[in-house]
N, C-alpha and C positions, 0 to 999 in steps of 0.2 A: 506579425502576429505573435502574441506572447503565449508562453506555455501555461496551461491551466494549473491551478493549485494541485499539488500532489501531497496527500497526507498518508502516513503509514503508522499504524498502531502496532507496537512491539512489546515484547517482554525480554528481560535480561536472560542471556544464555540461549536464546531461541535460534536454532540453526536455520530454520525456514526464514526467519526475519533477516538473518545475516545474508542469506542468498538473495532475497528480494532487494535489500539495500545495495548489495554488490552489483546486481543487474542495473538498478537505477543509477548508481555511481558510474558504471562503465558507459552508460548512455549520456552522462553529463546532466542528469536531471536534478534540479533543485527540489527538495522535498522537506516537509516538516514531519519530524518523528515525535510520536507521543508514546512514552514508555508507560505502560499500564501494569507493570509488574506488581505493584502494590494496590491495584484496583483504583478506586476513587472516581473523581468526576470525569476524567478522560475515558475511563472504562465505560462509564455510563453513557458518555457521548458516543463512543464507538457503537454501543448497543442500540442507541437511538438511530444511528445512521445505518446500521446493519443488524436488525433485530434477531436474525437467526445465526449470527456469527458465534461460533463456539471456540475458535482457535485464533491464533495470531500467526503471521501478520494479517491485518486487514488493510487493504490498500484502496484509496480513493483517488481518482484522477478527475479533477473537476467535479461534476455531479455524478460521475459514473463510479459505482462500487465494483471494482475489479475482482475482489475476493482476496485470496491469499497468494503465496509465493508460486504455487503450482499454476494457478490461473494467470499470473503475471508472465511466467515463463512460457505458457501456452500462447499467449498473445504475441510474444516475441517470436516464437517459432513459426507462427502463422503469418507473420509480417504485418500484424495489426497494431502493435504497440506504438510505433512511431506516429501513426495517424492519430491515435488517441492522445498522445502527448503533444501533438501539434495543434490540438483543438479542432 
């Protein structure tokens, strides 16, 4: 079974973004990072996928909107992240 697509929307210098990427890196997860520091089409895309998102990072695993770094860490603490990453 292949890992679902993981997308993370970030901004330059964002500590929460760094923490989320570090957790994904530690787990060996391949992800696509979209830097929305300067706004643009990728920011608009993020807002279409998560209309109420006001902060970064915004993390998507497959069709699931995880939320931000805090929510990602909570999934890991609860033992639910691996199942989500394994589809």
